[in-house]
VOPAGU-2260 file (C-alpha; in pm, 1 decimal, decimal comma):
REM VOPAGU-2260
SITE   aa  ch    i         X         Y         Z
SITE  MET   A    0   -1133,2    -594,9    1695,6
SITE  MET   A    1   -1390,4    -668,9    1965,8
SITE  ASN   A    2   -1366,2    -308,1    2083,7
SITE  ILE   A    3   -1437,7    -183,5    1730,3
SITE  ILE   A    4   -1741,2    -412,3    1696,6
SITE  SER   A    5   -1871,6    -303,6    2036,5
SITE  HIS   A    6   -1830,7      59,2    1936,0
SITE  LEU   A    7   -2022,9       4,4    1610,6
SITE  GLU   A    8   -2300,6    -175,0    1795,1
SITE  ALA   A    9   -2325,5     116,4    2036,1
SITE  ASP   A   10   -2357,3     358,6    1744,1
SITE  CYS   A   11   -2622,2     146,1    1574,5
SITE  SER   A   12   -2820,8     122,6    1894,5
SITE  GLU   A   13   -2874,3     499,8    1878,0
SITE  PHE   A   14   -3096,2     449,9    1574,6
SITE  VAL   A   15   -3451,1     333,3    1629,1
SITE  GLU   A   16   -3489,3     254,6    1259,5
SITE  VAL   A   17   -3265,7     211,2     955,5
SITE  ASP   A   18   -3366,6     242,6     590,4
SITE  PRO   A   19   -3355,8     -68,0     364,2
SITE  SER   A   20   -3019,7      33,0     215,7
SITE  GLY   A   21   -2858,8      77,9     557,5
SITE  ARG   A   22   -2741,8     426,3     466,7
SITE  TYR   A   23   -2988,6     635,5     669,9
SITE  GLY   A   24   -3069,2     598,3    1036,8
SITE  ARG   A   25   -3356,0     750,9    1233,5
SITE  TYR   A   26   -3332,2     887,2    1585,1
SITE  ASN   A   27   -3632,8     911,8    1812,9
SITE  GLU   A   28   -3615,3    1292,2    1821,4
SITE  VAL   A   29   -3921,5    1452,4    1662,9
SITE  LEU   A   30   -3848,8    1770,3    1465,0
SITE  GLY   A   31   -4206,9    1837,6    1364,7
SITE  LYS   A   32   -4547,9    1676,1    1356,3
SITE  GLY   A   33   -4867,2    1728,3    1159,5
SITE  SER   A   34   -5195,5    1546,6    1115,3
SITE  SER   A   35   -5050,2    1290,9     875,5
SITE  LYS   A   36   -4673,9    1342,1     885,8
SITE  THR   A   37   -4404,8    1316,8    1150,8
SITE  VAL   A   38   -4050,0    1440,8    1091,0
SITE  TYR   A   39   -3760,8    1286,6    1282,7
SITE  ARG   A   40   -3394,5    1372,5    1301,6
SITE  GLY   A   41   -3198,2    1133,5    1082,8
SITE  PHE   A   42   -2839,7    1074,3     980,5
SITE  ASP   A   43   -2671,3     989,8     649,8
SITE  GLU   A   44   -2381,7     759,9     735,6
SITE  TYR   A   45   -2228,2     785,1     386,7
SITE  GLU   A   46   -2204,7    1164,0     379,6
SITE  GLY   A   47   -2188,9    1221,6     754,8
SITE  ILE   A   48   -2471,6    1475,9     749,3
SITE  GLU   A   49   -2794,7    1512,8     941,7
SITE  VAL   A   50   -3113,4    1469,8     741,7
SITE  ALA   A   51   -3487,5    1484,8     795,8
SITE  TRP   A   52   -3661,8    1146,2     811,5
SITE  ASN   A   53   -4026,1    1197,4     714,7
SITE  GLN   A   54   -4300,2     944,2     788,7
SITE  VAL   A   55   -4640,8     986,9     625,9
SITE  LYS   A   56   -4951,3     787,2     712,4
SITE  LEU   A   57   -5116,8     659,8     396,9
SITE  TYR   A   58   -5459,1     577,5     543,1
SITE  ASP   A   59   -5674,1     454,3     252,1
SITE  PHE   A   60   -5437,6     570,2     -20,5
SITE  LEU   A   61   -5330,9     218,5    -116,3
SITE  GLN   A   62   -5666,3      57,4    -184,0
SITE  SER   A   63   -5567,5     -69,5    -529,0
SITE  PRO   A   64   -5256,9    -165,0    -730,1
SITE  GLN   A   65   -5327,8     135,0    -954,3
SITE  GLU   A   66   -5303,0     374,5    -660,1
SITE  LEU   A   67   -4979,3     215,0    -545,9
SITE  GLU   A   68   -4838,0     245,0    -897,0
SITE  ARG   A   69   -4938,0     610,1    -908,9
SITE  LEU   A   70   -4770,5     669,8    -574,1
SITE  TYR   A   71   -4445,9     517,7    -701,6
SITE  CYS   A   72   -4465,6     734,3   -1014,8
SITE  GLU   A   73   -4505,6    1047,8    -806,0
SITE  ILE   A   74   -4214,0     951,3    -582,5
SITE  HIS   A   75   -3997,5     887,6    -887,1
SITE  LEU   A   76   -4089,8    1231,6   -1018,5
SITE  LEU   A   77   -3991,7    1396,5    -689,9
SITE  LYS   A   78   -3646,8    1237,9    -710,7
SITE  THR   A   79   -3587,5    1406,6   -1045,5
SITE  LEU   A   80   -3656,7    1759,0    -914,6
SITE  LYS   A   81   -3329,4    1947,6    -874,3
SITE  HIS   A   82   -3344,6    2318,2    -794,8
SITE  LYS   A   83   -3189,8    2541,0    -529,4
SITE  SER   A   84   -3533,8    2663,4    -419,0
SITE  ILE   A   85   -3675,0    2311,7    -381,0
SITE  MET   A   86   -3602,1    2096,4     -77,7
SITE  LYS   A   87   -3358,5    1817,3    -166,2
SITE  PHE   A   88   -3524,7    1477,8    -182,2
SITE  TYR   A   89   -3277,9    1193,5    -126,1
SITE  THR   A   90   -3468,1     865,6    -118,5
SITE  SER   A   91   -3794,8     701,8     -17,3
SITE  TRP   A   92   -3961,9     367,5      35,1
SITE  VAL   A   93   -4312,9     244,5     108,5
SITE  ASP   A   94   -4381,8      43,1     422,6
SITE  THR   A   95   -4692,2    -142,6     305,4
SITE  ASP   A   96   -4722,4    -343,4     628,6
SITE  ASN   A   97   -4754,9     -30,7     842,2
SITE  ARG   A   98   -4919,6     174,0     564,0
SITE  LYS   A   99   -4653,6     442,5     576,4
SITE  ILE   A  100   -4421,3     605,5     333,1
SITE  ASN   A  101   -4077,1     712,6     452,8
SITE  PHE   A  102   -3871,5     970,0     267,3
SITE  ILE   A  103   -3541,7    1137,8     342,2
SITE  THR   A  104   -3490,0    1508,0     274,0
SITE  GLU   A  105   -3239,8    1775,2     366,1
SITE  MET   A  106   -3276,0    1922,7     713,2
SITE  PHE   A  107   -3323,2    2294,1     779,6
SITE  THR   A  108   -3174,1    2486,3    1069,3
SITE  SER   A  109   -3450,5    2741,5    1125,2
SITE  GLY   A  110   -3775,2    2552,6    1080,5
SITE  THR   A  111   -4060,0    2675,3     863,6
SITE  LEU   A  112   -4107,0    3022,7     722,2
SITE  ARG   A  113   -4408,8    3070,1     947,5
SITE  GLN   A  114   -4205,3    2988,4    1259,5
SITE  TYR   A  115   -3914,8    3200,3    1139,5
SITE  ARG   A  116   -4133,7    3501,3    1060,7
SITE  LEU   A  117   -4308,0    3490,3    1398,0
SITE  LYS   A  118   -3970,8    3467,8    1570,3
SITE  HIS   A  119   -3816,5    3758,0    1374,7
SITE  LYS   A  120   -4076,2    4033,4    1347,6
SITE  ARG   A  121   -3833,8    4313,1    1263,8
SITE  VAL   A  122   -3786,9    4225,4     897,4
SITE  ASN   A  123   -3723,8    4481,6     625,9
SITE  ILE   A  124   -3941,4    4462,3     313,5
SITE  ARG   A  125   -3623,9    4388,0     115,2
SITE  ALA   A  126   -3591,3    4057,8     300,1
SITE  VAL   A  127   -3953,7    3971,1     223,6
SITE  LYS   A  128   -3888,7    4041,4    -144,2
SITE  HIS   A  129   -3581,9    3817,7    -132,9
SITE  TRP   A  130   -3789,8    3533,2      10,0
SITE  CYS   A  131   -4055,5    3592,1    -256,5
SITE  ARG   A  132   -3800,9    3570,4    -536,5
SITE  GLN   A  133   -3668,0    3239,1    -410,3
SITE  ILE   A  134   -4015,6    3088,6    -373,0
SITE  LEU   A  135   -4121,0    3206,3    -718,7
SITE  ARG   A  136   -3806,9    3064,1    -877,5
SITE  GLY   A  137   -3894,3    2728,9    -725,0
SITE  LEU   A  138   -4253,8    2753,3    -848,7
SITE  ASP   A  139   -4136,2    2853,8   -1196,0
SITE  TYR   A  140   -3916,7    2544,2   -1203,9
SITE  LEU   A  141   -4202,2    2317,1   -1092,7
SITE  HIS   A  142   -4457,4    2468,2   -1330,1
SITE  THR   A  143   -4229,1    2452,9   -1636,0
SITE  HIS   A  144   -4119,3    2098,3   -1558,6
SITE  ASP   A  145   -4215,5    1823,8   -1804,9
SITE  PRO   A  146   -4467,7    1715,0   -1689,6
SITE  PRO   A  147   -4569,1    2023,2   -1487,6
SITE  VAL   A  148   -4577,1    1976,8   -1111,5
SITE  ILE   A  149   -4836,7    2149,2    -893,9
SITE  HIS   A  150   -4761,2    2172,4    -523,1
SITE  ARG   A  151   -5128,2    2217,1    -428,1
SITE  ASP   A  152   -5056,8    2274,2     -59,4
SITE  LEU   A  153   -4819,5    2569,9     -57,7
SITE  LYS   A  154   -4820,1    2766,8     268,3
SITE  CYS   A  155   -4564,7    2917,6     505,1
SITE  ASP   A  156   -4569,2    2592,2     702,6
SITE  ASN   A  157   -4438,8    2412,6     391,0
SITE  ILE   A  158   -4159,1    2656,9     314,4
SITE  PHE   A  159   -3837,1    2594,1     504,9
SITE  VAL   A  160   -3558,0    2827,2     611,8
SITE  ASN   A  161   -3184,5    2820,8     664,8
SITE  GLY   A  162   -3169,9    3143,0     860,9
SITE  ASN   A  163   -2792,1    3177,7     862,3
SITE  GLN   A  164   -2796,5    3203,4     482,1
SITE  GLY   A  165   -3127,8    3378,1     422,0
SITE  GLU   A  166   -3225,3    3074,3     219,8
SITE  VAL   A  167   -3583,8    2955,2     178,0
SITE  LYS   A  168   -3697,1    2642,4      -4,9
SITE  ILE   A  169   -4028,4    2491,6    -100,9
SITE  GLY   A  170   -4081,4    2164,7      80,6
SITE  ASP   A  171   -4346,3    1909,1     159,8
SITE  LEU   A  172   -4407,4    1834,4    -204,1
SITE  GLY   A  173   -4472,0    1494,2     -51,1
SITE  LEU   A  174   -4748,8    1347,9    -259,8
SITE  ALA   A  175   -4790,4    1644,6    -490,5
SITE  ALA   A  176   -4903,6    1491,2    -815,2
SITE  MET   A  177   -4838,2    1551,9   -1178,2
SITE  LEU   A  178   -5074,7    1789,1   -1350,4
SITE  GLN   A  179   -5289,8    1519,2   -1503,8
SITE  ASN   A  180   -5594,1    1378,0   -1325,0
SITE  SER   A  181   -5499,1    1432,7    -967,1
SITE  HIS   A  182   -5659,0    1555,3    -650,6
SITE  ALA   A  183   -5513,9    1612,2    -306,0
SITE  ALA   A  184   -5614,7    1745,4      29,1
SITE  HIS   A  185   -5549,0    2115,1      81,7
SITE  CYS   A  186   -5529,1    2368,8     357,4
SITE  VAL   A  187   -5855,2    2551,2     283,2
SITE  GLU   A  188   -5723,6    2894,4     386,3
SITE  PHE   A  189   -5475,1    2883,5      97,4
SITE  MET   A  190   -5695,5    2718,0    -166,4
SITE  ALA   A  191   -5779,9    2900,5    -487,5
SITE  PRO   A  192   -6152,6    2918,8    -573,7
SITE  GLU   A  193   -6112,6    2702,6    -885,1
SITE  VAL   A  194   -5979,2    2411,0    -679,2
SITE  TYR   A  195   -6329,4    2355,0    -542,9
SITE  GLU   A  196   -6447,6    2300,0    -899,8
SITE  GLU   A  197   -6166,7    2047,6    -955,4
SITE  GLU   A  198   -6072,4    2214,5   -1283,3
SITE  TYR   A  199   -5747,3    2398,9   -1230,5
SITE  ASN   A  200   -5385,2    2430,1   -1334,0
SITE  GLU   A  201   -5054,4    2534,0   -1180,4
SITE  LEU   A  202   -5181,1    2887,6   -1111,7
SITE  VAL   A  203   -5346,1    2757,8    -793,2
SITE  ASP   A  204   -4994,8    2764,9    -646,2
SITE  ILE   A  205   -4967,9    3135,7    -730,4
SITE  TYR   A  206   -5287,0    3201,9    -534,4
SITE  SER   A  207   -5141,6    3010,5    -238,8
SITE  PHE   A  208   -4816,8    3204,3    -275,8
SITE  GLY   A  209   -5015,8    3529,0    -249,6
SITE  MET   A  210   -5164,1    3406,6      77,6
SITE  CYS   A  211   -4811,3    3326,9     196,6
SITE  VAL   A  212   -4699,3    3682,6     121,3
SITE  LEU   A  213   -5005,4    3814,5     304,0
SITE  GLU   A  214   -4913,1    3608,6     609,3
SITE  MET   A  215   -4549,6    3722,1     586,1
SITE  VAL   A  216   -4641,6    4090,3     610,2
SITE  THR   A  217   -4933,4    4071,3     854,7
SITE  PHE   A  218   -4843,9    3771,3    1075,7
SITE  ASP   A  219   -5210,6    3670,0    1038,3
SITE  TYR   A  220   -5317,8    3331,1     911,7
SITE  PRO   A  221   -5553,8    3397,1     616,0
SITE  TYR   A  222   -5922,0    3398,7     711,3
SITE  SER   A  223   -5838,4    3380,6    1081,4
SITE  GLU   A  224   -6160,3    3576,4    1134,1
SITE  CYS   A  225   -6351,9    3259,5    1038,1
SITE  THR   A  226   -6425,8    2987,5    1292,3
SITE  HIS   A  227   -6519,8    2703,0    1057,8
SITE  PRO   A  228   -6398,3    2573,5     717,5
SITE  ALA   A  229   -6749,9    2619,1     577,6
SITE  GLN   A  230   -6723,9    2993,6     643,6
SITE  ILE   A  231   -6393,2    3006,2     460,1
SITE  TYR   A  232   -6542,5    2812,7     168,4
SITE  LYS   A  233   -6829,0    3060,3     132,0
SITE  ARG   A  234   -6591,4    3356,3     138,4
SITE  VAL   A  235   -6350,6    3204,2    -111,8
SITE  ILE   A  236   -6608,2    3105,6    -374,4
SITE  SER   A  237   -6776,3    3445,4    -341,8
SITE  GLY   A  238   -6443,3    3617,0    -406,9
SITE  LYS   A  239   -6414,5    3779,5     -62,9
SITE  LYS   A  240   -6052,8    3820,3      41,6
SITE  PRO   A  241   -5921,9    3771,6     399,6
SITE  ASP   A  242   -5977,0    4061,2     640,5
SITE  SER   A  243   -5600,9    4076,1     695,2
SITE  LEU   A  244   -5558,4    4216,2     342,2
SITE  ASP   A  245   -5715,1    4541,6     464,8
SITE  LYS   A  246   -5429,0    4576,4     713,7
SITE  VAL   A  247   -5176,1    4609,7     431,4
SITE  LYS   A  248   -5153,2    4985,8     379,5
SITE  ASP   A  249   -4850,3    4992,1     150,8
SITE  ARG   A  250   -4997,4    5017,1    -200,3
SITE  GLU   A  251   -4712,3    4833,0    -373,5
SITE  VAL   A  252   -4719,9    4541,6    -130,0
SITE  ARG   A  253   -5096,2    4515,6    -147,5
SITE  GLY   A  254   -5097,0    4545,7    -526,0
SITE  PHE   A  255   -4850,1    4259,2    -557,9
SITE  ILE   A  256   -5057,3    4036,5    -328,3
SITE  GLU   A  257   -5374,8    4118,1    -521,2
SITE  LYS   A  258   -5208,7    4014,4    -847,9
SITE  CYS   A  259   -5146,5    3673,0    -693,4
SITE  LEU   A  260   -5503,9    3645,6    -563,4
SITE  ALA   A  261   -5667,0    3753,8    -889,8
SITE  SER   A  262   -5914,1    3527,5   -1069,1
SITE  ALA   A  263   -5751,8    3240,0   -1256,3
SITE  SER   A  264   -5792,4    3405,2   -1597,5
SITE  LEU   A  265   -5608,8    3717,8   -1479,3
SITE  ARG   A  266   -5354,1    3557,3   -1248,8
SITE  LEU   A  267   -4988,6    3591,2   -1347,1
SITE  SER   A  268   -4743,8    3304,2   -1375,0
SITE  ALA   A  269   -4439,0    3265,9   -1151,3
SITE  ARG   A  270   -4212,3    3391,3   -1429,2
SITE  GLU   A  271   -4431,7    3697,7   -1487,7
SITE  LEU   A  272   -4432,2    3776,3   -1115,8
SITE  LEU   A  273   -4052,5    3749,2   -1104,4
SITE  ASP   A  274   -4043,9    4020,4   -1370,1
SITE  ASP   A  275   -4291,0    4236,4   -1176,2
SITE  GLN   A  276   -4150,7    4577,4   -1085,4
SITE  PHE   A  277   -4224,4    4518,8    -717,6
SITE  LEU   A  278   -3962,9    4240,5    -708,2
SITE  CYS   A  279   -3727,1    4380,8    -970,1
SITE  ILE   A  280   -3673,8    4713,9    -794,1
SITE  ASP   A  281   -3625,1    4781,0    -425,0
SITE  ASN   A  282   -3762,5    5126,8    -351,0
SITE  HIS   A  283   -3493,8    5286,3    -136,4
SITE  ASN   A  284   -3667,3    5623,0    -128,0
SITE  ASP   A  285   -3918,6    5494,7     123,4
SITE  GLN   A  286   -3857,5    5649,7     461,9
SITE  ASN   A  287   -3993,5    5347,4     640,9
SITE  GLN   A  288   -3881,9    5015,0     500,8
SITE  TRP   A  289   -4019,6    4825,5     798,3
SITE  ALA   A  290   -4381,6    4933,6     814,4
SITE  TYR   A  291   -4619,8    4773,4     571,0
SITE  TYR   A  292   -4898,4    4973,7     740,7
SITE  ASN   A  293   -4983,6    5337,4     809,1
SITE  GLY   A  294   -4868,4    5476,2    1142,6
SITE  ASP   A  295   -4602,7    5706,6    1278,9
SITE  GLU   A  296   -4551,5    5549,5    1618,6
SITE  ILE   A  297   -4405,6    5225,1    1737,1
SITE  VAL   A  298   -4716,8    5028,4    1818,1
SITE  GLU   A  299   -4828,0    4669,7    1821,4
SITE  SER   A  300   -5168,5    4581,4    1682,4
SITE  HIS   A  301   -5314,1    4237,2    1612,2
SITE  GLY   A  302   -4972,8    4081,6    1674,0
SITE  ILE   A  303   -4806,5    4308,8    1416,8
SITE  GLU   A  304   -4510,1    4522,2    1513,2
SITE  ILE   A  305   -4505,7    4858,4    1337,0
SITE  PHE   A  306   -4194,1    5070,2    1371,1
SITE  GLU   A  307   -3970,5    5299,2    1174,6
SITE  PHE   A  308   -3646,0    5202,6    1010,1
SITE  GLN   A  309   -3358,0    5343,6    1215,4
SITE  ASN   A  310   -3046,0    5203,4    1042,5
SITE  ASP   A  311   -2888,0    5496,1     856,3
SITE  ASP   A  312   -2603,8    5285,6     716,6
SITE  ASP   A  313   -2829,1    5044,2     531,3
SITE  HIS   A  314   -2938,8    5302,5     272,3
SITE  GLU   A  315   -2581,5    5350,7     150,8
SITE  GLU   A  316   -2520,8    4979,2     128,6
SITE  THR   A  317   -2836,7    4905,8     -68,3
SITE  GLU   A  318   -2777,8    5193,8    -309,4
SITE  GLU   A  319   -2437,7    5047,6    -384,1
SITE  TYR   A  320   -2597,0    4707,4    -433,2
SITE  ASP   A  321   -2853,0    4848,6    -676,5
SITE  ASN   A  322   -2581,6    5001,3    -891,8
SITE  LYS   A  323   -2346,5    4706,1    -880,5
SITE  PHE   A  324   -2387,9    4628,3   -1250,0
SITE  ASP   A  325   -2275,4    4981,4   -1334,9
SITE  ASN   A  326   -1982,3    4983,6   -1090,7
SITE  VAL   A  327   -1801,2    4687,8   -1248,4
SITE  HIS   A  328   -1660,8    4635,5   -1595,7
SITE  ILE   A  329   -1839,2    4359,6   -1782,7
SITE  SER   A  330   -1740,1    4225,2   -2121,9
SITE  ILE   A  331   -1818,3    3918,3   -2327,1
SITE  LYS   A  332   -1615,2    3722,6   -2577,9
SITE  GLY   A  333   -1718,6    3431,2   -2794,0
SITE  LYS   A  334   -1576,8    3198,3   -3054,4
SITE  ARG   A  335   -1685,0    2901,0   -3257,9
SITE  ARG   A  336   -1571,1    2574,8   -3104,5
SITE  ASP   A  337   -1286,0    2409,6   -3292,2
SITE  ASN   A  338   -1489,0    2091,7   -3337,2
SITE  GLY   A  339   -1767,8    2291,8   -3501,2
SITE  ASP   A  340   -2013,6    2204,4   -3224,1
SITE  GLY   A  341   -2176,8    2540,2   -3151,8
SITE  LEU   A  342   -2031,3    2844,3   -2979,4
SITE  PHE   A  343   -1837,1    2898,3   -2660,2
SITE  LEU   A  344   -1855,6    3223,7   -2464,3
SITE  ARG   A  345   -1690,7    3392,2   -2168,8
SITE  LEU   A  346   -1855,7    3661,2   -1959,0
SITE  ARG   A  347   -1584,7    3860,5   -1780,8
SITE  ILE   A  348   -1680,8    4060,5   -1470,9
SITE  ALA   A  349   -1400,6    4280,0   -1334,1
SITE  GLU   A  350   -1496,5    4369,4    -978,6
SITE  LYS   A  351   -1378,8    4664,3    -769,2
SITE  GLU   A  352   -1177,6    4441,5    -535,9
SITE  GLY   A  353    -931,5    4357,9    -814,8
SITE  LEU   A  354   -1078,4    4015,6    -886,6
SITE  VAL   A  355   -1216,0    3900,5   -1219,2
SITE  ARG   A  356   -1500,4    3650,4   -1247,4
SITE  ASN   A  357   -1472,9    3453,0   -1569,5
SITE  ILE   A  358   -1789,5    3262,3   -1655,3
SITE  TYR   A  359   -1748,0    3011,5   -1938,3
SITE  PHE   A  360   -2041,0    2846,2   -2110,4
SITE  PRO   A  361   -2145,4    2675,0   -2435,4
SITE  PHE   A  362   -2423,6    2814,5   -2653,4
SITE  ASP   A  363   -2628,7    2611,4   -2900,3
SITE  ILE   A  364   -2755,7    2843,6   -3173,0
SITE  GLU   A  365   -3019,8    2587,4   -3271,5
SITE  SER   A  366   -3186,6    2549,1   -2931,9
SITE  ASP   A  367   -3072,6    2832,6   -2702,2
SITE  THR   A  368   -3182,9    3193,9   -2683,2
SITE  ALA   A  369   -2989,0    3475,1   -2522,1
SITE  ILE   A  370   -3264,8    3543,2   -2269,9
SITE  SER   A  371   -3299,3    3176,4   -2167,7
SITE  VAL   A  372   -2924,4    3140,5   -2112,0
SITE  ALA   A  373   -2910,0    3471,8   -1923,8
SITE  ARG   A  374   -3193,2    3358,4   -1695,6
SITE  GLU   A  375   -3019,2    3026,8   -1638,5
SITE  MET   A  376   -2692,6    3204,1   -1557,5
SITE  VAL   A  377   -2855,7    3440,1   -1308,0
SITE  GLU   A  378   -3032,9    3146,3   -1142,7
SITE  GLU   A  379   -2731,3    2912,8   -1126,8
SITE  LEU   A  380   -2479,3    3176,5   -1016,4
SITE  GLU   A  381   -2717,4    3361,2    -780,7
SITE  MET   A  382   -2674,8    3690,6    -961,6
SITE  ASP   A  383   -2922,1    3977,1    -942,7
SITE  ASP   A  384   -3246,7    3917,4   -1136,7
SITE  ARG   A  385   -3217,4    4267,3   -1278,1
SITE  ASP   A  386   -2903,4    4164,6   -1469,8
SITE  VAL   A  387   -3094,5    3922,0   -1695,2
SITE  THR   A  388   -3184,8    4167,4   -1971,7
SITE  LYS   A  389   -2841,0    4330,7   -1972,7
SITE  ILE   A  390   -2660,1    3997,2   -1996,0
SITE  ALA   A  391   -2901,2    3875,2   -2265,6
SITE  ASN   A  392   -2833,1    4185,6   -2475,5
SITE  MET   A  393   -2457,8    4130,3   -2444,2
SITE  ILE   A  394   -2492,3    3763,6   -2545,6
SITE  ASP   A  395   -2710,6    3859,3   -2842,7
SITE  GLY   A  396   -2459,0    4119,9   -2957,2
SITE  GLU   A  397   -2162,1    3883,3   -2938,8
SITE  ILE   A  398   -2343,1    3600,2   -3117,6
SITE  ALA   A  399   -2451,6    3839,7   -3392,2
SITE  SER   A  400   -2082,6    3916,4   -3455,6
SITE  LEU   A  401   -2006,6    3543,9   -3488,2
SITE  VAL   A  402   -2320,1    3431,6   -3672,1
SITE  PRO   A  403   -2412,3    3684,3   -3943,8
SITE  ASP   A  404   -2770,2    3560,2   -3983,9
SITE  TRP   A  405   -2836,9    3544,1   -3608,4
SITE  ARG   A  406   -3169,4    3701,2   -3517,3
SITE  SER   A  407   -3189,2    3818,9   -3157,3
SITE  GLY   A  408   -3442,6    3648,9   -2933,7
SITE  LEU   A  409   -3521,9    3356,8   -3166,9
SITE  GLY   A  410   -3477,2    2990,8   -3081,9
SITE  VAL   A  411   -3623,8    2746,2   -2835,5
SITE  GLU   A  412   -3693,2    2906,2   -2496,7
SITE  SER   A  413   -3552,7    2682,7   -2226,6
SITE  SER   A  414   -3464,3    2823,9   -1888,2
SITE  PHE   A  415   -3342,0    2485,8   -1768,4
SITE  CYS   A  416   -3140,7    2359,8   -2062,3
SITE  SER   A  417   -2931,0    2047,6   -2026,5
SITE  CYS   A  418   -2593,6    2055,7   -2197,7
SITE  ALA   A  419   -2440,6    1735,0   -2066,8
SITE  SER   A  420   -2236,2    1673,5   -2382,2
SITE  ASN   A  421   -2060,4    2004,7   -2339,2
SITE  ARG   A  422   -2006,4    1977,8   -1964,9
SITE  SER   A  423   -1770,9    1684,4   -1997,2
SITE  ASP   A  424   -1558,3    1890,4   -2236,5
SITE  ILE   A  425   -1546,8    2173,8   -1986,0
SITE  ASP   A  426   -1449,4    1940,7   -1703,2
SITE  PHE   A  427   -1166,7    1789,8   -1908,9
SITE  ASN   A  428   -1031,8    2123,7   -2023,1
SITE  VAL   A  429   -1045,8    2275,4   -1676,9
SITE  ARG   A  430    -838,8    1987,4   -1543,9
SITE  GLN   A  431    -584,2    2033,0   -1822,1
SITE  CYS   A  432    -571,2    2413,5   -1825,4
SITE  CYS   A  433    -638,8    2538,4   -1475,9
SITE  ARG   A  434    -356,4    2370,8   -1290,4
SITE  ASN   A  435    -368,0    2552,9    -953,1
SITE  ILE   A  436    -661,6    2779,2   -1040,3
SITE  CYS   A  437    -985,7    2701,8    -857,1
SITE  GLY   A  438   -1306,9    2677,2   -1055,1
SITE  GLU   A  439   -1667,7    2603,8    -969,9
SITE  LYS   A  440   -1919,8    2435,4   -1196,9
SITE  HIS   A  441   -2282,2    2550,7   -1191,8
SITE  GLY   A  442   -2480,8    2351,9   -1447,5
SITE  ARG   A  443   -2351,9    2449,5   -1791,8
SITE  PHE   A  444   -2149,1    2736,5   -1643,6
SITE  GLU   A  445   -1787,8    2711,2   -1526,9
SITE  GLU   A  446   -1681,1    3002,8   -1307,7
SITE  ILE   A  447   -1315,1    3080,7   -1242,6
SITE  THR   A  448   -1205,9    3382,8   -1039,5
SITE  LEU   A  449    -862,5    3528,4   -1115,0
SITE  GLY   A  450    -655,0    3830,9   -1026,5
SITE  VAL   A  451    -713,2    4127,4   -1254,5
SITE  ASN   A  452    -374,0    4090,4   -1427,0
SITE  ASN   A  453    -359,0    3711,5   -1438,1
SITE  SER   A  454    -193,7    3599,3   -1761,8
SITE  ASP   A  455    -382,2    3267,7   -1765,1
SITE  GLU   A  456    -712,8    3427,9   -1869,1
SITE  GLU   A  457    -674,4    3407,6   -2246,4
SITE  GLU   A  458    -503,1    3068,8   -2231,5
SITE  LEU   A  459    -795,0    2933,2   -2030,9
SITE  PHE   A  460   -1051,6    3064,7   -2276,7
SITE  SER   A  461    -863,9    2925,2   -2574,3
SITE  CYS   A  462    -809,2    2589,1   -2409,6
SITE  MET   A  463   -1163,2    2547,1   -2275,3
SITE  SER   A  464   -1322,8    2623,2   -2611,0
SITE  SER   A  465   -1086,7    2405,6   -2815,1
SITE  ASN   A  466   -1281,1    2078,5   -2789,2
C-alpha cells in the first residue's frame, strides 16, 4: 500500500498545477505563447489523453460584476459549441486572485496552420481547398448558431492542424463574444474595414478568412509591406488590398479571395462560399496544380516556392474521386414509422469493394427539408460536399412517394437539427437488431456497413424503423 501511495505522489508531483476538479493536470512544458495567452501541455487523468491547458491574462477585464458575469456567459456559450471544425472545449475556470482564466481544450499534433504551411511549402491547391472547406464549415456553424457567434480574431495562427489526418479546426475562440454589444481586440492585418466603425456582423470573419487564404497561397502575412499599424489602418479603410494579392496569378484563386474581401454589402456568407464553384469543383485539367503564380521554372521569390506538379499518378486518383458518386450504386428507401412519429429512411451505398454502407435516419416532415438533412448527412459522415444536391433530390423523391402532398424544398431549414427523441429509438433498435454487426452513430444518422449479400439488411431496416 505504501508503495502505491508513493507512486501516486510521484505522479502528482509531475504536475505544477491541477484544476479545481482534480481531473486535469498541467505540466511546465510550454506549447505556445502569445501576448496574453500561454498554452501548456496538460493531461486528462479520467480519459488518459493529453490536452492543452490555456492560461489567459485578464488585465482590466474584470473591473465590474457585470463584466465578470458576461465573461461567464461567454464561457458557458463556448462549452455548448460542438462541431468537427471547431476546437473541442472541455472546461474552464476563472482565477480571480491571479486575474487569469484557465481553459482546457484538445491538443493538436502539428501546431497552427501558419506553422504547418511554412513547414510544408509543396502543397497542392486541392489541399488548400480542403482546408478552406473545413474552416468554412466551422464558420457556418458559428454564424448560424443561436445566438450567432463571431470569432473576430480569425487568422492562420488561430487555426490548428492535425497533420496526420489533414484536419484543421478553428481555435482560440477564447473570449469571442455573442453577436450582441461586444467588442474585442483584433489582429489589425485581418480586420474588416467595418470593424473600425464598430457596426458589423458575422461577415467580418469571412473577410478574415479571405486573408487566411491569401496567406496560405503566398506565405506572406497580409500587409507585411507596412511597418506600423497606422499604415495598415489607412490602407484598410481606403479599400486598398495587401500587396501580396498581386502575387496571386491564378484567376480562380484570386477571384475566390476577392469575394471574401469584398465590401460588407457584397460579401458572401460561409454557406454561400461553400457552394462556390471554386470549392465545389477541383479543376484537374490544370497542368500545374502547385503554382498559384505565373512562371515556368522552379524558382523561389519572396519566400514562395513555385514549381510544377510532377506526380503523374495523382491525376488518375483524383479523377476517380471526382466520379465516385457515379461509380457506386445508391438507392434510398423510406417508410412511415409504426408509432406514427414521422418517417424513417435508409440511404444504401453499394461500393465497388463489395461493401454496402447503410445510413439510417429519421425525417420530420414538419420541420426538416431534404436539403437541410442532406447537408447534415454530408457534414456528419464526411461525405463529398458535391453529393448534397444529389442526396437531397433522392430524399425528396422518396418522401413524395410516401407523403402525397409533400412539396419539395419546403419546411424549416435547419442544417444542425437535433433529433434526440429519435436517437434513443435508434440506439435501442440497433442493440436489439444488430447483434454482431458494428454500427456508428453520427448525430441523427446511424451507419452500418455490411457485405453486399448480407441477409440482415432488410431485417435491420424493418426493426430500426418499428418504434
